[in-house]
C-alpha positions in Angstrom: 92.0 -171.2 -116.2 92.9 -174.4 -118.3 95.4 -177.2 -118.0 97.3 -177.0 -121.1 97.0 -180.9 -121.4 100.1 -183.0 -120.5 102.1 -179.3 -119.8 102.6 -177.4 -116.3 100.8 -174.4 -118.3 97.5 -173.3 -117.2 96.0 -170.6 -119.6 93.3 -168.3 -120.2 90.9 -170.2 -122.6 90.8 -168.5 -125.8 95.1 -167.6 -127.1 95.2 -164.3 -128.4 96.5 -165.0 -132.4 99.4 -162.6 -133.2 100.3 -163.2 -136.8 98.3 -159.6 -137.5 100.3 -157.8 -135.1 102.9 -156.0 -138.1 100.1 -156.8 -140.8 97.1 -155.8 -140.4 97.9 -153.6 -137.1 99.8 -151.6 -136.7 102.8 -151.0 -133.4 100.4 -148.9 -131.3 96.9 -151.0 -132.4 98.8 -154.3 -131.1 100.0 -153.1 -127.7 96.5 -151.3 -127.5 94.9 -155.1 -128.2 97.5 -156.9 -126.2 96.6 -154.6 -123.2 93.1 -155.0 -123.4 93.3 -158.7 -124.0 95.2 -159.0 -120.6 92.9 -157.1 -118.9 90.2 -159.1 -119.5 92.4 -162.1 -117.6 94.0 -163.0 -121.3 97.6 -164.8 -120.3 98.3 -167.1 -123.9 99.7 -165.6 -127.4 100.5 -167.2 -129.9 102.7 -165.8 -132.5 105.8 -167.1 -135.3 109.3 -166.3 -136.4 108.2 -165.8 -140.0 105.1 -163.5 -139.1 104.0 -161.7 -141.0 105.4 -158.4 -143.7 108.6 -159.2 -141.7 110.1 -162.4 -140.0 109.9 -161.8 -136.6 107.8 -158.3 -136.5 105.4 -159.7 -134.6 107.9 -161.5 -131.8 109.5 -158.1 -131.5 106.1 -155.8 -131.5 105.5 -158.6 -128.6 108.5 -158.8 -126.8 108.6 -154.9 -126.8 105.0 -154.9 -125.2 106.3 -158.0 -122.7 108.8 -155.3 -121.7 107.3 -152.6 -121.1 104.8 -153.9 -119.1 107.0 -156.2 -117.1 104.8 -159.1 -117.8 106.3 -161.6 -118.6 105.9 -164.3 -116.3 102.1 -163.8 -116.3 102.1 -164.3 -119.9 102.3 -168.2 -122.0 104.2 -167.4 -124.9 104.2 -169.7 -127.8 106.1 -169.1 -130.7 106.7 -171.5 -134.3 109.7 -172.3 -136.6 109.6 -174.0 -139.7 107.6 -171.7 -141.3 107.5 -168.6 -143.7 109.5 -168.3 -146.6 112.8 -168.8 -148.1 116.0 -170.6 -146.8 114.7 -170.9 -143.2 111.1 -172.3 -144.0 113.0 -175.7 -142.9 113.8 -178.0 -139.4 116.7 -179.0 -139.9 119.1 -178.6 -136.4 120.9 -175.9 -136.8 117.6 -173.5 -137.9 115.2 -174.8 -134.8 118.5 -173.6 -132.8 119.0 -170.3 -134.7 115.7 -169.5 -134.8 114.9 -170.5 -131.2 117.8 -168.0 -129.8 116.6 -165.2 -132.5 112.6 -165.6 -130.7 114.3 -165.2 -127.4 116.1 -162.3 -128.1 112.9 -160.5 -130.5 110.4 -162.0 -127.0 113.1 -160.3 -124.8 112.8 -163.7 -122.6 114.6 -166.1 -121.5 112.5 -169.1 -122.4 109.8 -169.6 -124.7 107.0 -171.4 -123.3 105.3 -173.7 -125.8 107.4 -173.7 -129.1 106.0 -175.6 -132.6 107.0 -177.0 -135.2 105.1 -174.7 -137.4 105.3 -177.1 -141.0 106.9 -180.3 -140.6 110.2 -180.8 -143.4 110.4 -183.9 -144.7 113.5 -183.4 -145.8 115.1 -183.5 -142.7 115.2 -186.4 -140.7 112.8 -186.7 -137.5 115.7 -188.0 -135.5 118.0 -184.9 -136.3 114.9 -182.0 -135.9 113.4 -183.8 -132.6 116.6 -184.7 -130.9 117.2 -180.5 -132.1 114.4 -179.6 -129.7 114.4 -181.9 -126.8 118.1 -180.3 -126.6 116.4 -176.9 -126.1 113.7 -178.5 -124.3 117.0 -179.9 -122.2 118.9 -176.4 -122.0 115.7 -174.8 -120.4 115.5 -172.8 -123.2 111.9 -174.4 -123.8 109.3 -175.3 -121.6 106.9 -177.6 -124.1 107.1 -178.3 -127.2 103.7 -178.5 -129.7 103.7 -179.2 -133.5 101.4 -177.7 -136.5 100.8 -179.2 -140.0 101.6 -182.3 -140.1 99.7 -185.0 -141.8 98.9 -188.4 -138.8 101.2 -190.5 -140.4 103.9 -187.9 -139.6 102.9 -186.5 -136.5 101.9 -190.1 -135.3 105.5 -191.3 -136.8 107.5 -188.1 -134.8 105.7 -189.3 -131.0 106.2 -193.2 -131.3 109.8 -191.4 -132.5 110.3 -188.9 -129.4 108.7 -191.9 -127.3 110.9 -194.3 -127.9 114.2 -192.8 -128.0 113.1 -190.8 -124.4 113.1 -187.2 -125.9 110.3 -184.4 -125.2 107.5 -184.6 -126.6 105.1 -183.0 -128.4 102.1 -182.4 -125.6 100.5 -179.5 -128.4 98.5 -179.9 -131.6 97.6 -176.6 -133.7 95.5 -177.9 -136.5 93.3 -176.2 -139.2 90.1 -176.5 -137.9 86.7 -174.5 -137.0 82.5 -175.1 -137.6 83.9 -174.9 -141.9 86.4 -176.6 -141.5 86.1 -179.9 -140.2 88.4 -182.5 -142.0 90.7 -182.7 -138.7 87.6 -185.3 -137.2 88.4 -187.4 -139.4 92.5 -186.9 -140.0 94.3 -185.7 -136.5 91.3 -186.0 -134.0 92.2 -190.0 -133.4 96.1 -189.0 -133.0 95.4 -186.4 -130.3 93.4 -189.0 -128.8 95.8 -191.6 -128.5 98.5 -188.9 -127.6 96.5 -187.3 -125.4 97.5 -184.2 -127.3 96.0 -180.4 -125.9 94.4 -179.0 -128.8 94.8 -175.1 -130.2 93.4 -174.8 -133.8 93.7 -172.0 -135.8 91.8 -170.1 -138.2 89.4 -171.1 -135.2 86.8 -168.1 -136.8 88.0 -169.3 -140.9 89.2 -165.9 -141.5 86.6 -164.0 -140.7 84.0 -166.0 -141.8 82.7 -167.3 -138.9 82.4 -163.8 -137.0 79.3 -163.3 -139.5 80.8 -160.2 -141.9 80.8 -161.8 -144.6 77.2 -163.0 -145.5 75.5 -163.3 -149.0 74.8 -159.8 -150.3 76.8 -157.8 -148.2 79.1 -155.1 -148.9 82.0 -155.5 -146.8 84.9 -152.9 -146.4 87.9 -155.3 -148.4 90.5 -156.5 -146.0 93.8 -158.9 -146.2 91.1 -162.5 -145.5 88.3 -161.3 -147.4 88.2 -162.7 -150.7 89.4 -166.4 -148.4 86.8 -166.0 -146.6 84.0 -165.5 -148.8 85.0 -168.7 -149.9 82.9 -169.7 -147.4 79.7 -168.4 -149.1 78.2 -171.6 -150.1 74.5 -173.7 -149.4 76.5 -175.3 -146.3 78.4 -172.2 -144.8 75.1 -169.9 -144.8 73.8 -172.6 -143.2 76.4 -172.9 -140.6 75.7 -169.0 -140.2 71.4 -169.4 -139.6 71.9 -171.2 -136.6 75.2 -169.0 -135.2 73.1 -166.0 -135.3 70.0 -168.3 -133.9 72.2 -169.2 -130.9 74.0 -165.9 -130.5 70.9 -164.2 -130.1 69.7 -166.7 -127.9 72.6 -166.0 -125.8 72.9 -162.6 -126.3 76.4 -162.6 -127.2 78.3 -162.8 -130.5 78.7 -164.7 -133.8 82.5 -165.2 -133.3 81.8 -165.9 -129.6 79.3 -168.8 -130.8 81.9 -170.2 -133.5 85.0 -170.4 -130.6 82.4 -172.3 -127.8 81.3 -174.6 -130.2 85.3 -175.0 -130.2 85.8 -175.8 -126.6 82.7 -177.8 -126.3 85.3 -180.5 -127.4 86.9 -182.2 -124.6 90.4 -182.3 -125.8 89.9 -178.4 -127.4 91.8 -175.8 -124.7 91.8 -173.0 -125.8 90.9 -172.0 -130.0 93.1 -168.8 -131.3 92.1 -166.1 -132.4 93.3 -162.3 -133.7 91.9 -159.4 -133.5 93.7 -155.8 -134.9 91.9 -153.8 -132.8 90.1 -154.0 -129.4 86.4 -153.9 -131.0 87.0 -157.5 -132.9 88.3 -158.6 -129.2 85.7 -157.2 -127.8 83.4 -159.5 -130.6 85.2 -163.2 -129.9 86.7 -162.8 -125.6 83.0 -164.2 -124.3 83.7 -167.2 -125.9 85.9 -167.9 -122.7 83.2 -168.4 -120.3 80.2 -169.1 -122.9 78.5 -172.4 -122.5 76.0 -173.8 -125.7 73.4 -176.4 -124.3 74.0 -180.5 -125.8 71.3 -179.1 -128.4 72.6 -175.9 -129.9 76.3 -178.0 -130.7 73.7 -180.7 -132.3 72.5 -178.2 -134.3 75.7 -175.8 -135.3 77.9 -179.3 -136.0 74.9 -180.8 -138.1 75.0 -177.4 -139.9 78.3 -178.3 -141.6 78.5 -182.1 -141.4 82.3 -183.2 -141.4 84.2 -184.3 -144.6 
């Protein structure tokens, strides 16, 4: 286990993404993945009120699993507010309060360990949304706060407002970051460094591309993410796959595990978020939790896809 930044939470260094639960993984498949993850020592699950086909479906599946296994105190649960489509895609005070209560019911829990602002809402004053998040922390409903999908400027403004007014602060950042999406390094990483934020990248495997499943000329069964993953099949993406193949062979491990281990080599990153719709897919990513790359391997991977 590793410390989750400035929080009092200790987490497994690979966070299990719940976005596929109730979408590409039905409930029995989702429960099998959750059981296998917990059986391997995993204790950190990421979901959202808006996941995915049905509002709150992922939370419901996780909540039923937690209740049946009786392991709520052993699992760190992160969920979000402000994403999805429709009238709940905002960070108004009533939305934050109402959706937190709804998430708790779906999760069958009395608290949310980590609650994210899923997307920034520039139409709602920061004072309103940040005060609403603070109220949840003061009430004990939420233990810690995180932010996702903010610009550097807006994230800095939010953090400054929280500190100036003595509100509960965002201590965790969930950005889009992986070996083939490197904008984070020049945009949000300086903010994370300045404010000592724990970083948990989403799309850590680039929608499946960094599993090595999608290659030039490969015949892959179509999936919900196939088109997005194939978008990386250019010269630079192919070079990254070649480096991943070589390093995975040297460590007798999977391509996916190496891609995640590259993220974990950054001192700012605590636990990349990766999802699995089957136990077989989970087995591909679990080795990342203990895989240590050499400095030369890290440099080789980094050079394969220069930061923008």
